[in-house]
C-alpha positions as MATLAB code, in Angstrom:
seq = 'MWHEKGDPPGHNGHSSSMPPLENAAGGVKGSTTTVAAAAAGSLNSTEMQSIIDEMRTHDFDSIRFATYRAACKLRFIQKKTNVHKVDIWNMIEAFRENGLNALPVHSQVKSSRLELLLTTVFHNLNKRLDSSQQIDTDRSISLLLSFLLGAYDKPQTGRLTVFAIKIALATICAGKLVEKLRYIFSQISDSSGLLHHARFADFLEAALALTTAVFEAPTFGYTEAAPAQCFPKDSSVNVNLFVETFLSEPTPSCLMWLPLLHRMASVEHVYHPVQCDACQARSFTGFRYKCQRCANYQLCQSCFWRGRTSGSHSNEHEMKEYSSYKSPTKQLAHSLHKSLQCLPTASKAASSPFDTRIHSTQRPALDLSNIIPATPNAVRRLHPPDPHPASSHSSPPVFLPGQLSSNGGNGMDDEHRLIARYSAKLSGRAEYPIGSGRSLSERCLDDRTMIARLEEENSEMIREMNRLDSQVAMSEDDHMSLIRERKWQLEEQMFTMQAKRRDLMQQLEMLLPALNSVQSPMNSVAGSSLQLPDLTSRLSSAFRGSSLPATSLQCDLLSAADDITNNMSTLVRQLDTATSEALVNGRASS';
ca = [
      93.315   27.374  -56.586;
      93.464   30.350  -58.910;
      91.369   32.654  -61.048;
      91.019   31.663  -64.653;
      92.013   35.051  -65.911;
      95.711   34.900  -66.596;
      97.976   31.939  -65.908;
      99.054   30.245  -62.691;
     102.012   31.807  -60.897;
     105.094   31.851  -63.066;
     103.330   32.461  -66.380;
     104.442   35.653  -68.043;
     101.714   35.900  -70.665;
     103.673   34.602  -73.646;
     102.462   31.717  -75.743;
     104.331   29.372  -78.019;
     103.566   27.192  -80.969;
     105.288   24.479  -82.905;
     106.639   25.396  -86.340;
     103.899   25.104  -88.965;
     104.676   22.714  -91.782;
     102.751   24.811  -94.280;
     101.982   28.516  -94.675;
      99.138   29.636  -92.441;
      97.591   33.065  -92.268;
      98.130   34.613  -88.836;
      97.984   32.806  -85.513;
     101.789   32.754  -84.942;
     103.557   35.611  -83.220;
     106.776   37.054  -84.572;
     109.052   36.117  -81.671;
     107.561   32.626  -81.504;
     108.057   32.121  -85.233;
     111.725   33.069  -84.900;
     112.316   30.616  -82.072;
     110.378   27.861  -83.841;
     112.274   28.390  -87.089;
     115.622   28.241  -85.294;
     114.581   25.048  -83.518;
     113.233   23.495  -86.704;
     116.613   23.978  -88.371;
     118.262   21.635  -85.869;
     115.416   19.114  -85.772;
     115.658   18.048  -89.375;
     115.621   14.326  -88.909;
     112.713   12.225  -90.063;
     112.028   10.860  -86.579;
     111.880   14.295  -84.978;
     109.669   15.587  -87.754;
     107.227   12.742  -87.104;
     107.153   13.680  -83.407;
     106.410   17.300  -84.302;
     103.640   16.268  -86.686;
     101.978   14.068  -84.095;
     102.386   16.734  -81.415;
     100.538   19.210  -83.594;
      97.595   16.813  -83.897;
      97.098   16.949  -80.107;
      96.716   20.748  -80.281;
      98.870   21.452  -77.220;
      99.393   25.053  -78.353;
      95.759   25.873  -77.556;
      96.421   25.361  -73.826;
      96.286   28.764  -72.158;
      98.727   28.099  -69.329;
     102.388   27.850  -70.256;
     103.226   25.560  -67.331;
     100.594   23.015  -68.319;
     101.459   23.398  -71.976;
     105.145   22.604  -71.388;
     104.324   19.700  -69.063;
     101.873   18.220  -71.600;
     104.445   18.367  -74.392;
     107.176   16.755  -72.312;
     104.718   14.090  -71.139;
     103.967   13.376  -74.785;
     107.713   12.993  -75.478;
     108.010   10.615  -72.520;
     105.230    8.358  -73.726;
     106.228    8.531  -77.386;
     109.785    7.386  -76.649;
     108.696    4.924  -73.882;
     111.147    6.518  -71.447;
     108.282    6.900  -68.947;
     108.606    3.147  -68.296;
     112.233    3.443  -67.108;
     112.666    4.611  -63.515;
     115.531    6.698  -62.195;
     117.386    3.784  -60.587;
     117.501    1.758  -63.806;
     118.716    4.869  -65.607;
     121.520    5.368  -63.076;
     122.490    1.715  -63.472;
     122.655    2.186  -67.253;
     125.016    5.157  -66.728;
     127.286    2.928  -64.668;
     127.206    0.015  -67.134;
     128.207    2.265  -70.030;
     131.060    3.925  -68.142;
     129.617    7.445  -67.973;
     130.437    7.738  -64.264;
     134.134    7.344  -65.013;
     134.180   10.286  -67.464;
     134.431   13.985  -66.528;
     130.991   15.576  -66.478;
     131.859   18.161  -69.128;
     133.573   15.736  -71.511;
     131.858   15.120  -74.827;
     130.838   11.743  -76.222;
     129.780   10.796  -79.718;
     126.206   10.132  -80.695;
     127.127    6.488  -81.289;
     127.958    6.091  -77.602;
     124.692    7.782  -76.673;
     122.905    5.309  -78.936;
     124.682    2.448  -77.157;
     123.498    3.855  -73.815;
     119.891    4.034  -75.013;
     120.175    0.496  -76.386;
     121.185   -0.717  -72.929;
     118.304    1.173  -71.316;
     115.551   -0.151  -73.575;
     116.847   -3.707  -73.904;
     116.997   -3.971  -70.108;
     113.465   -2.566  -70.026;
     112.214   -5.314  -72.340;
     113.785   -7.910  -70.069;
     111.716   -6.608  -67.161;
     108.434   -6.382  -69.088;
     106.047   -9.210  -69.905;
     105.942  -10.609  -73.401;
     102.609   -8.869  -74.015;
     104.084   -5.471  -73.021;
     107.268   -5.549  -75.095;
     108.173   -2.291  -76.854;
     109.804   -1.576  -80.192;
     113.319   -0.855  -78.960;
     114.676    0.326  -82.306;
     111.875    2.864  -82.696;
     112.233    4.136  -79.118;
     116.020    4.458  -79.445;
     115.735    6.334  -82.730;
     113.092    8.779  -81.468;
     114.810    9.537  -78.147;
     118.204    9.913  -79.840;
     116.756   12.397  -82.339;
     115.072   14.370  -79.546;
     118.259   14.599  -77.447;
     120.379   15.609  -80.439;
     117.835   18.236  -81.391;
     117.780   19.622  -77.837;
     121.507   19.641  -77.067;
     123.390   19.468  -80.374;
     122.524   22.804  -81.934;
     125.798   23.044  -83.976;
     125.071   19.503  -85.260;
     128.519   18.202  -84.348;
     127.213   14.768  -83.339;
     128.588   15.157  -79.780;
     126.925   15.726  -76.414;
     128.350   16.346  -72.972;
     128.068   13.656  -70.323;
     126.442   16.170  -67.951;
     123.692   17.043  -70.446;
     122.951   13.363  -71.094;
     122.629   12.575  -67.393;
     120.451   15.594  -66.611;
     118.153   15.064  -69.599;
     117.546   11.354  -69.029;
     117.218   11.753  -65.256;
     114.627   14.507  -65.769;
     112.332   12.822  -68.290;
     112.507    9.257  -66.969;
     110.011    7.797  -64.506;
     110.414    7.786  -60.728;
     109.747    9.928  -57.697;
     110.691   13.581  -57.965;
     112.529   13.566  -54.640;
     114.784   10.718  -55.835;
     115.528   12.573  -59.063;
     116.384   15.761  -57.187;
     118.735   13.894  -54.872;
     120.567   12.361  -57.835;
     120.769   15.717  -59.606;
     122.163   17.311  -56.446;
     124.891   14.639  -56.356;
     125.957   15.825  -59.816;
     126.061   19.546  -58.978;
     127.450   19.506  -55.412;
     131.038   19.966  -54.310;
     133.168   17.749  -52.109;
     131.755   19.314  -48.918;
     128.172   18.371  -49.835;
     127.037   21.908  -50.697;
     125.617   23.275  -53.911;
     128.147   24.360  -56.540;
     126.485   27.408  -58.083;
     128.309   27.192  -61.424;
     127.209   23.572  -61.841;
     123.689   24.548  -60.771;
     123.608   27.074  -63.606;
     124.693   24.291  -65.982;
     121.881   22.125  -64.617;
     119.281   24.828  -65.259;
     120.590   25.323  -68.769;
     120.404   21.568  -69.463;
     116.928   21.206  -67.922;
     115.469   24.232  -69.699;
     116.881   22.939  -72.998;
     114.120   20.306  -72.813;
     111.364   22.920  -72.734;
     113.147   24.857  -75.469;
     113.136   21.711  -77.620;
     109.321   21.584  -77.374;
     109.117   25.284  -78.356;
     108.463   26.772  -74.886;
     111.565   29.000  -74.870;
     109.611   32.302  -74.526;
     108.415   31.227  -71.068;
     110.893   28.578  -69.893;
     114.064   29.467  -71.731;
     117.380   29.813  -69.920;
     118.518   33.271  -68.869;
     121.426   34.500  -66.792;
     119.022   35.545  -64.035;
     117.444   32.089  -63.717;
     119.907   30.685  -61.109;
     119.395   33.703  -58.844;
     115.606   33.111  -58.911;
     116.188   29.770  -57.156;
     119.077   30.433  -54.762;
     120.966   33.638  -53.944;
     124.522   33.651  -55.175;
     127.175   32.376  -52.744;
     124.520   30.924  -50.427;
     125.138   27.597  -48.689;
     122.600   25.078  -49.977;
     122.575   21.468  -48.803;
     120.605   18.590  -50.253;
     117.612   19.032  -47.928;
     117.206   22.706  -48.802;
     117.637   21.912  -52.492;
     114.917   19.257  -52.450;
     112.582   21.351  -50.291;
     112.888   24.339  -52.629;
     111.630   22.406  -55.665;
     108.972   20.442  -53.780;
     107.410   23.335  -51.871;
     104.946   25.921  -53.085;
     105.594   28.116  -54.915;
     108.230   26.386  -57.023;
     110.832   28.612  -58.720;
     109.180   29.944  -61.869;
     111.785   28.551  -64.265;
     111.079   24.948  -63.151;
     107.369   25.076  -62.352;
     106.731   22.504  -65.082;
     108.905   19.850  -63.362;
     106.661   19.003  -60.351;
     103.593   19.453  -62.561;
     104.981   16.846  -64.975;
     105.119   14.308  -62.146;
     101.657   15.256  -60.855;
     100.281   14.854  -64.355;
     101.779   11.376  -64.608;
     100.292   10.379  -61.225;
      96.721   11.472  -62.092;
      96.781   10.227  -65.669;
      94.605    7.216  -64.790;
      92.487    8.780  -62.011;
      88.845    8.246  -62.981;
      86.173   10.879  -62.314;
      82.598    9.548  -62.731;
      81.130   13.020  -63.264;
      79.983   14.865  -66.349;
      81.996   17.716  -67.828;
      79.702   20.729  -68.200;
      81.567   22.008  -71.270;
      82.128   18.962  -73.538;
      79.337   16.908  -71.890;
      81.641   13.907  -71.416;
      80.000   11.532  -68.937;
      83.333   10.664  -67.301;
      86.974   11.537  -67.760;
      90.453   10.962  -66.357;
      93.197   13.305  -65.199;
      92.591   16.538  -63.335;
      89.110   17.791  -62.438;
      88.237   21.464  -61.968;
      85.270   22.759  -59.987;
      83.957   26.309  -60.031;
      83.829   28.040  -56.657;
      81.031   30.361  -57.753;
      78.709   28.284  -59.963;
      76.752   25.491  -58.289;
      78.211   22.047  -59.072;
      79.958   23.235  -62.229;
      82.828   20.916  -63.140;
      85.204   20.750  -66.098;
      87.641   18.188  -67.392;
      91.290   19.155  -67.789;
      91.076   19.525  -71.564;
      88.181   21.988  -71.426;
      89.619   23.994  -68.544;
      93.084   24.271  -70.055;
      91.619   25.493  -73.355;
      89.054   27.874  -71.818;
      85.876   26.103  -72.923;
      82.816   27.138  -70.939;
      79.044   26.797  -71.063;
      76.018   28.491  -69.556;
      76.610   31.342  -67.166;
      80.101   30.188  -66.237;
      82.947   32.514  -67.141;
      86.691   32.122  -67.334;
      86.905   34.883  -64.718;
      85.485   32.569  -62.052;
      87.741   30.988  -59.490;
      88.362   27.273  -60.058;
      89.722   24.543  -57.770;
      91.808   21.644  -59.043;
      91.136   18.066  -57.887;
      93.454   15.121  -58.428;
      91.089   12.514  -56.919;
      87.378   11.826  -56.630;
      85.266   11.389  -53.516;
      81.683   10.225  -53.711;
      78.982   12.516  -52.232;
      78.475    9.971  -49.436;
      82.097   10.228  -48.352;
      81.977   14.007  -48.609;
      78.883   14.110  -46.385;
      80.496   11.802  -43.829;
      83.616   13.954  -43.826;
      81.544   17.112  -43.333;
      79.598   15.546  -40.452;
      82.836   14.424  -38.848;
      84.246   17.932  -39.017;
      80.975   19.404  -37.712;
      80.807   17.019  -34.748;
      84.315   17.991  -33.742;
      83.076   21.530  -33.121;
      80.451   20.513  -30.501;
      81.297   21.766  -26.967;
      81.551   19.205  -24.191;
      79.443   19.221  -21.018;
      82.436   19.711  -18.757;
      83.577   22.753  -20.724;
      80.088   24.228  -20.767;
      79.998   24.089  -16.981;
      83.499   25.465  -16.537;
      84.237   29.099  -15.969;
      85.198   31.439  -18.845;
      88.650   31.721  -17.318;
      89.205   28.010  -17.879;
      88.057   28.399  -21.472;
      90.601   31.108  -22.102;
      93.352   29.149  -20.409;
      92.700   25.950  -22.395;
      91.677   27.607  -25.648;
      94.696   26.153  -27.431;
      93.617   22.579  -26.694;
      91.391   20.780  -29.190;
      87.867   20.221  -27.752;
      86.951   16.602  -27.156;
      84.017   15.097  -29.040;
      80.893   14.678  -26.912;
      78.770   11.829  -28.243;
      76.867   11.057  -25.041;
      73.557   11.751  -26.789;
      74.405    9.319  -29.601;
      76.383    6.435  -28.086;
      75.573    5.263  -24.526;
      78.391    5.612  -22.057;
      80.290    2.544  -20.910;
      80.057    1.385  -17.263;
      83.563    2.642  -16.543;
      82.660    6.035  -17.987;
      79.553    6.100  -15.785;
      81.692    5.474  -12.702;
      84.127    8.221  -13.737;
      81.311   10.715  -14.352;
      79.422    9.755  -11.143;
      81.913    8.638   -8.473;
      80.465    7.423   -5.194;
      80.121   10.139   -2.619;
      82.094    9.280    0.549;
      79.698   11.400    2.645;
      76.267   10.995    1.110;
      73.465   13.215    2.287;
      70.188   11.448    2.834;
      68.038   14.414    1.910;
      69.996   15.471   -1.185;
      71.092   12.094   -2.578;
      70.826   11.898   -6.351;
      69.180    8.880   -7.982;
      71.546    6.212   -9.350;
      72.505    6.379  -13.034;
      71.932    3.223  -15.113;
      72.646    2.338  -18.719;
      69.694    1.787  -21.064;
      68.305   -1.651  -20.114;
      70.388   -1.878  -16.928;
      68.726   -3.309  -13.842;
      69.244   -1.847  -10.429;
      71.439   -4.157   -8.377;
      73.120   -4.210   -5.010;
      75.812   -6.125   -3.297;
      77.697   -8.788   -5.243;
      75.292   -8.894   -8.209;
      76.573   -5.590   -9.601;
      79.515   -7.183  -11.396;
      77.271   -9.861  -12.965;
      74.868   -7.211  -14.240;
      77.753   -5.310  -15.769;
      79.004   -8.408  -17.590;
      75.503   -9.167  -18.854;
      75.193   -5.643  -20.197;
      78.543   -5.926  -21.991;
      77.422   -9.186  -23.567;
      74.159   -7.575  -24.624;
      75.874   -4.642  -26.342;
      78.326   -7.010  -28.050;
      75.421   -9.058  -29.389;
      73.734   -5.913  -30.717;
      76.896   -4.702  -32.422;
      77.444   -8.093  -34.090;
      73.888   -8.114  -35.469;
      72.577  -11.029  -33.411;
      69.324  -11.180  -31.508;
      68.995   -9.317  -28.248;
      71.020  -10.910  -25.522;
      68.808  -11.996  -22.607;
      69.600  -10.146  -19.427;
      68.482  -12.881  -17.097;
      70.547  -15.834  -18.311;
      70.141  -17.768  -15.088;
      73.845  -18.537  -14.824;
      76.419  -16.935  -12.611;
      79.742  -15.571  -13.704;
      81.647  -18.427  -12.009;
      79.679  -21.025  -13.967;
      80.385  -19.283  -17.264;
      84.092  -19.030  -16.394;
      84.132  -22.743  -15.574;
      82.556  -23.553  -18.949;
      85.113  -21.402  -20.689;
      87.979  -23.124  -18.892;
      86.543  -26.528  -19.817;
      86.305  -25.538  -23.458;
      89.858  -24.161  -23.436;
      91.167  -27.400  -21.884;
      89.334  -29.493  -24.484;
      90.724  -27.369  -27.336;
      94.240  -27.634  -25.904;
      93.886  -31.423  -25.677;
      92.728  -31.615  -29.293;
      95.610  -29.393  -30.336;
      98.161  -31.606  -28.570;
      96.597  -34.696  -30.176;
      96.926  -33.119  -33.598;
     100.575  -32.237  -32.901;
     101.306  -35.842  -31.849;
      99.635  -37.144  -35.009;
     101.691  -34.776  -37.154;
     104.915  -35.908  -35.455;
     103.969  -39.563  -36.007;
     103.323  -38.963  -39.696;
     106.629  -37.124  -40.032;
     108.494  -40.026  -38.402;
     106.749  -42.523  -40.702;
     107.720  -40.508  -43.741;
     111.323  -40.313  -42.544;
     111.442  -44.068  -41.859;
     109.953  -44.905  -45.258;
     112.523  -42.710  -46.951;
     115.361  -44.408  -45.000;
     114.039  -47.901  -45.878;
     113.772  -46.956  -49.520;
     117.328  -45.659  -49.590;
     118.642  -48.796  -47.870;
     116.886  -50.998  -50.438;
     118.423  -48.996  -53.235;
     121.896  -49.325  -51.718;
     121.454  -53.085  -51.226;
     120.313  -53.534  -54.806;
     123.299  -51.532  -55.993;
     125.688  -53.757  -54.038;
     124.066  -56.886  -55.509;
     124.439  -55.581  -59.024;
     128.062  -54.664  -58.409;
     128.784  -58.151  -57.065;
     127.141  -59.719  -60.131;
     129.201  -57.501  -62.385;
     132.436  -58.475  -60.619;
     131.459  -62.176  -60.890;
     130.748  -61.865  -64.603;
     134.021  -60.063  -65.147;
     135.900  -62.838  -63.325;
     134.158  -65.509  -65.403;
     134.875  -63.613  -68.569;
     138.522  -63.279  -67.544;
     138.751  -67.046  -66.943;
     137.213  -67.727  -70.357;
     139.691  -65.422  -71.981;
     142.597  -67.185  -70.312;
     141.266  -70.573  -71.421;
     140.851  -69.250  -74.930;
     144.415  -67.964  -74.991;
     145.604  -71.433  -73.917;
     143.566  -73.084  -76.688;
     144.670  -70.745  -79.441;
     148.277  -72.133  -79.730;
     146.893  -75.661  -79.925;
     144.464  -74.669  -82.640;
     147.189  -72.879  -84.578;
     149.463  -75.981  -84.432;
     146.848  -78.188  -86.083;
     147.462  -78.444  -89.812;
     144.281  -78.121  -91.722;
     144.005  -79.717  -95.170;
     142.154  -76.698  -96.444;
     143.752  -73.317  -97.088;
     140.672  -71.626  -95.812;
     141.178  -73.156  -92.396;
     144.792  -72.049  -92.320;
     143.801  -68.625  -93.550;
     141.194  -68.223  -90.871;
     143.628  -69.330  -88.148;
     145.855  -66.454  -89.059;
     143.245  -64.034  -87.744;
     143.277  -65.504  -84.216;
     146.503  -63.864  -82.994;
     144.948  -60.492  -83.766;
     142.037  -61.465  -81.615;
     144.451  -62.504  -78.884;
     146.116  -59.125  -78.935;
     142.713  -57.403  -78.662;
     141.766  -59.524  -75.674;
     145.041  -58.876  -73.916;
     144.764  -55.156  -74.567;
     141.248  -55.139  -73.096;
     142.610  -56.290  -69.694;
     145.877  -54.413  -69.851;
     144.555  -50.994  -68.806;
     143.337  -51.254  -65.250;
     142.495  -47.543  -65.092;
     139.933  -47.643  -67.887;
     136.335  -46.710  -67.061;
     133.876  -49.517  -66.402;
     131.733  -48.533  -69.386;
     134.554  -48.711  -71.947;
     135.836  -51.989  -70.421;
     132.372  -53.510  -70.712;
     132.095  -52.430  -74.352;
     135.534  -53.917  -75.151;
     134.610  -57.194  -73.485;
     131.333  -57.427  -75.387;
     133.054  -56.709  -78.705;
     135.726  -59.320  -77.976;
     133.107  -61.901  -77.033;
     131.228  -61.261  -80.272;
     134.416  -61.669  -82.309;
     135.262  -64.919  -80.497;
     131.797  -66.299  -81.132;
     131.902  -65.446  -84.820;
     135.418  -66.859  -85.337;
     134.604  -70.055  -83.458;
     131.448  -70.545  -85.507;
     133.448  -70.083  -88.703;
     136.137  -72.549  -87.528;
     133.529  -75.144  -86.617;
     131.836  -74.823  -89.985;
     135.145  -75.043  -91.823;
     136.221  -78.113  -89.792;
     132.924  -79.812  -90.501;
     133.310  -79.044  -94.194;
     136.901  -80.392  -94.235;
     135.883  -83.573  -92.383;
     132.987  -84.267  -94.734;
     135.196  -83.747  -97.791;
     137.865  -86.079  -96.348;
     135.260  -88.807  -95.824;
     133.964  -88.390  -99.353;
     137.473  -88.637 -100.826;
     138.258  -91.754  -98.710;
     135.160  -93.548  -99.926;
     135.911  -92.655 -103.520;
     139.461  -93.975 -103.305;
     138.300  -97.263 -101.709;
];
């Protein structure tokens, strides 16, 4: 909470602006123009110029507070380069994959290696995203590379230090701030686990180079006094103190934009269903600001940051920032809850003032006896039976609403009936009859009977499930045994066919010499018989290799059988032709 006049703590009154692309009359201060011109000389790439042009369209320079202005610009860079989708752990893993952990922190690497690192980061990001959420990796790599070179390569040498690359990417990536601070501390601590002040100064210089790159150097530029604003020189700082310093309020002025950047990212999609009194927007997202002086006067973050007002409201009024929205109903319930906690209890009202002073540090208990009826146990605690009752001064018995006076053994039954009645009322059922006509023992017996019946049904269901499981197991075993038996039958048939085929081949080899010895009157018959020894060699070679696979042996046997069939058919036809010609010649000669 702060007054609108001036900036939040840490703002020194300076303002900044991006370098104008054309001549404009006034509106740019002299020191700011010098810084912007110097920065524009290094950011001469086309990609960086497009970022500057688009940044100017969002009119971030009109934001009055330097902390919010710097955080808005860096948030724009995050979303423009899609680095806000990469968390700190994926970034650390990319450092390891590209070998940056093996290099000295102050060694320099070429821009080509930085481009390779960014390629790894964004290609791994696309692997994690859905197909509908894929990003343009080439565009993101080009824009982020141009931004980093513009921020850290002022001499335009094309080289950056490993330390600057790690600090820059760890700062602007996504993730929890505490995890980022722990990783940064691991880069700037010594072997004993304490802060190394020279490395801490290098960290501040690298971190503030980001705000300088978005033209916020007048407020968040690096100075020699910046490290002393965070930690005194030569002080012992461990990781817990380091993290607590940048997470607590107030944050060191040079890095006030860092926690705000993460808060801005967390409330970016918080919806406020209220109307902004300046721009008249019916609803908005982000931060919400409410005036502490004007009645129900609320502003969106854009109007508040730029000083837009309406009506009797003034920028001098005190405003409160909200990062969430609570409906008026919840606010009223919260107020009533806080108010009821302040009610004094009956026991404390009756106690002496000395007791009140003695127990003033204890939180008063909430007395709701006038709202919620006391339970039977509470009644007994508040009104214990008197061991020595006085007949003349005996107080009347205390009963719950609807409780009947009872004596003897019926007291416990009445108590149980009252509990059942209150349970029925709380569950929304009809009023539970007090006189149910049944004793407690009968109801307990019914409950035990129902429990026994449910247990019997449960055991029956378990037996049925076990029977079904055994049937499934038996059916699977039977099926597997049938498959094995069928396999054995097929193997036996195959062995039988192979034996028959082997016998046929042996018989054929015995017949081939006899067929070759027969002199045929036709040359064609003799010519065809010359091809049979080749067939014999093929058959013998088919059975020679005993280590051949079954598939190749089967193919060889089938090919040999086909050749035998064709050759035998040809021989039979040729023999028939020769026989018929011999008969014709014999008849002609006779």
